[in-house]
C-alpha positions in Angstrom: 20.9 8.1 2.0 17.6 7.2 0.6 14.6 8.1 2.7 10.9 7.0 2.2 7.7 7.5 4.2 4.6 5.7 3.6 1.1 6.2 4.9 -2.1 4.3 4.6 -5.6 5.8 5.1 -8.9 3.8 5.1 -12.4 4.9 4.5 -15.6 3.0 4.5 -17.4 3.5 1.1 -20.3 2.1 -1.0 -19.1 -0.6 -3.3 -20.4 0.0 -6.9 -21.8 -3.1 -8.7 -19.8 -6.1 -8.2 -16.5 -4.2 -7.4 -14.5 -5.3 -4.5 -12.4 -3.2 -1.9 -9.8 -0.7 -3.4 -6.3 -0.1 -2.8 -5.0 3.1 -4.5 -1.4 3.9 -4.4 0.6 7.1 -5.1 4.3 7.8 -5.1 5.6 11.5 -4.8 9.1 12.8 -4.9 10.2 15.4 -2.5 13.6 15.4 -4.1 15.0 15.1 -7.6 14.0 11.6 -8.9 16.9 9.2 -9.6 18.2 9.3 -13.1 20.3 6.1 -13.1 17.5 3.7 -12.5 14.6 2.4 -14.5 12.1 3.7 -11.9 12.6 7.4 -12.6 8.9 8.5 -12.7 6.4 8.4 -9.6 3.8 6.9 -12.0 6.1 3.9 -12.7 6.7 3.4 -9.0 3.1 3.7 -8.4 2.1 1.1 -11.0 4.7 -1.4 -9.5 3.4 -1.0 -5.8 -0.3 -1.1 -7.1 0.4 -4.4 -8.8 2.2 -5.6 -5.6 -0.6 -4.6 -3.4 -3.1 -6.5 -5.3 -1.1 -9.7 -4.6 -0.6 -9.1 -0.8 -4.1 -9.9 0.3 -7.5 -10.7 -1.2 -9.5 -7.7 -1.9 -12.6 -9.5 -0.5 -10.9 -9.0 2.9 -11.9 -5.3 2.5 -15.5 -6.2 2.2 -17.8 -5.1 5.0 -21.3 -5.7 3.7 -21.0 -8.2 0.7 -21.2 -6.3 -2.5 -22.5 -3.0 -0.8 -19.9 -1.5 1.4 -16.0 -2.0 1.7 -12.9 -0.5 2.8 -11.1 1.8 0.3 -7.5 2.1 1.2 -5.3 4.9 0.0 -1.6 4.5 0.3 0.9 7.3 -0.3 4.8 7.0 -0.5 6.8 10.1 -0.1 10.5 9.9 -1.2 12.3 12.7 0.7 15.8 11.8 -0.5 17.3 9.4 -3.1 20.9 10.0 -3.0 22.2 6.3 -2.7 19.8 4.5 -4.8 17.6 1.7 -3.7 14.5 3.7 -4.3 12.3 0.9 -5.4 13.5 -1.5 -2.5 12.8 1.1 0.1 9.4 1.9 -1.3 8.3 -1.7 -1.3 9.7 -2.1 2.3 7.7 1.0 3.5 4.7 0.1 1.6 4.4 -3.5 2.9 5.3 -2.2 6.4 2.5 0.5 6.3 0.0 -2.1 5.2 1.2 -4.6 7.9 0.8 -1.8 10.6 -2.6 -0.7 9.4 -5.6 -1.9 11.7 -9.1 -1.5 10.2 -11.7 -0.4 12.8 -14.3 -2.9 13.7 -17.9 -2.4 12.0 -21.5 -3.1 12.9 -24.3 -3.0 10.5 -27.2 -0.8 11.8 -30.8 -1.6 11.7 -31.0 0.4 8.5 -28.5 -1.9 6.9 -25.7 0.7 6.8 -22.3 -0.2 8.2 -20.7 2.1 10.9 -17.3 2.0 12.4 -17.0 1.0 16.1 -14.8 2.5 18.7 -11.9 0.5 20.1 -13.9 -0.2 23.2 -16.9 -1.7 21.2 -14.7 -3.8 18.8 -11.0 -4.4 18.6 -9.5 -3.2 15.3 -8.3 -5.8 12.9 -5.2 -6.1 10.8 -5.3 -6.9 7.0 -4.9 -10.5 6.3 -1.6 -10.1 4.4 -0.6 -13.4 3.0 3.1 -12.8 2.4 5.7 -10.1 2.6 7.8 -9.7 -0.5 11.4 -8.4 -0.1 12.8 -6.4 -2.9 16.6 -6.7 -3.6 18.8 -4.7 -5.9 22.1 -6.2 -6.9 24.9 -5.4 -9.3 27.6 -7.4 -11.0 31.1 -5.8 -11.5 33.7 -7.4 -13.9 37.3 -6.9 -13.5 39.2 -5.2 -16.4 38.0 -6.1 -19.9 35.1 -8.3 -18.8 
């Protein structure tokens, strides 16, 4: 079987210049990488997931204080086994699931203009405004005999 775990961490950080919120993605293998697929390197899988992440939601949704502070998300996919293939499919499903599960803490801007995170009692955590959930599907065509 193929097994993937995905975690997301969020940190409130100053936003340099006109930059927007960030979503960094990293894929690591805890098993030998698959050799029969196009996505044999963690870097290639990371690039695919990063590109996907940029289209799931608007990066402005990570902004706390416009052009000053925003959420920086760090997503890590760990592939513990990849015996039956479908590595990319499972990484996408785990990635989207982790981002859908994430709740960002509420924030308040203090008198000094610096944002701070609130406790759950002060302000309810909010989910990312994910616009759609892509589904990755692998398929194969098998011909009979000489086809």
